[in-house]
C-alpha positions in Angstrom: 18.5 18.1 -14.9 17.4 17.6 -11.3 18.1 14.3 -9.5 15.2 12.6 -7.7 16.2 11.2 -4.4 13.9 8.6 -2.9 13.2 8.6 0.9 13.6 5.5 3.0 9.8 5.4 3.3 8.2 2.8 1.1 4.9 4.7 0.8 3.5 4.0 -2.7 0.1 4.7 -4.0 -2.1 3.7 -7.0 -2.8 7.0 -8.7 -3.8 8.7 -12.0 -2.1 11.7 -13.5 -3.9 13.4 -16.3 -5.9 10.3 -16.8 -2.9 8.0 -17.0 -2.6 5.2 -14.4 0.7 5.6 -12.5 2.4 4.6 -9.3 3.1 7.5 -7.0 5.9 7.3 -4.4 6.1 9.8 -1.6 9.1 12.1 -1.6 10.2 15.1 0.5 9.0 17.7 -2.2 6.0 15.8 -3.6 5.4 12.6 -5.4 7.6 10.7 -7.9 5.2 9.2 -10.5 6.0 6.4 -12.8 3.7 5.0 -15.5 3.8 1.3 -16.5 6.2 0.7 -19.4 8.2 3.9 -18.9 11.6 4.0 -17.4 11.7 7.6 -16.2 10.0 9.2 -13.2 8.4 12.6 -12.9 8.3 14.8 -9.8 4.8 16.2 -9.1 4.0 18.7 -6.3 1.7 17.9 -3.4 -0.8 20.5 -4.5 -1.1 19.4 -8.2 -4.8 18.9 -8.8 -4.2 16.5 -11.7 -2.7 13.9 -9.4 -5.4 11.7 -7.9 -4.3 9.1 -5.3 -6.6 6.1 -5.4 -5.2 4.0 -2.6 -2.1 2.7 -1.0 0.0 0.1 -2.8 1.4 -2.5 -0.4 4.7 -3.9 -1.6 4.3 -7.2 0.3 1.0 -8.2 1.9 1.4 -9.4 5.5 -0.9 -12.3 5.1 -1.9 -13.8 1.7 -4.6 -16.2 3.2 -8.2 -15.2 2.9 -9.8 -14.0 6.2 -12.1 -17.0 6.5 -9.0 -19.3 6.5 -7.4 -17.3 9.2 -10.5 -17.4 11.4 -11.1 -21.1 10.8 -7.5 -22.0 11.8 -7.5 -23.1 15.5 -3.8 -22.0 15.8 -4.9 -18.4 15.3 -6.4 -18.3 18.8 -3.4 -20.0 20.5 -5.7 -21.7 23.0 -7.6 -18.6 24.1 -10.8 -19.8 22.5 -11.9 -23.1 23.7 -14.9 -25.1 24.9 -14.5 -23.8 28.5 -14.7 -20.2 27.4 -17.9 -20.9 25.4 -19.6 -22.4 28.4 -18.4 -19.6 30.7 -16.3 -21.7 33.0 
């Protein structure tokens, strides 16, 4: 049986394979797919038409706050947006 070696790259994707939702991880020869609840992984080729990537899966989001909270926080602008800039001084 072949051994699947993962790359250092953490590129993971939401995907479906034959109608089953899976997590696809990018490898040198294709994608390693894992379905929820299953311990094993399966290697799928890049050109397999049954693998549909739906979007990138971020392991850790960089900012968990909603955008409106980021924009409303004065510390976001670090003093670059003040009353003087609004008036054009």
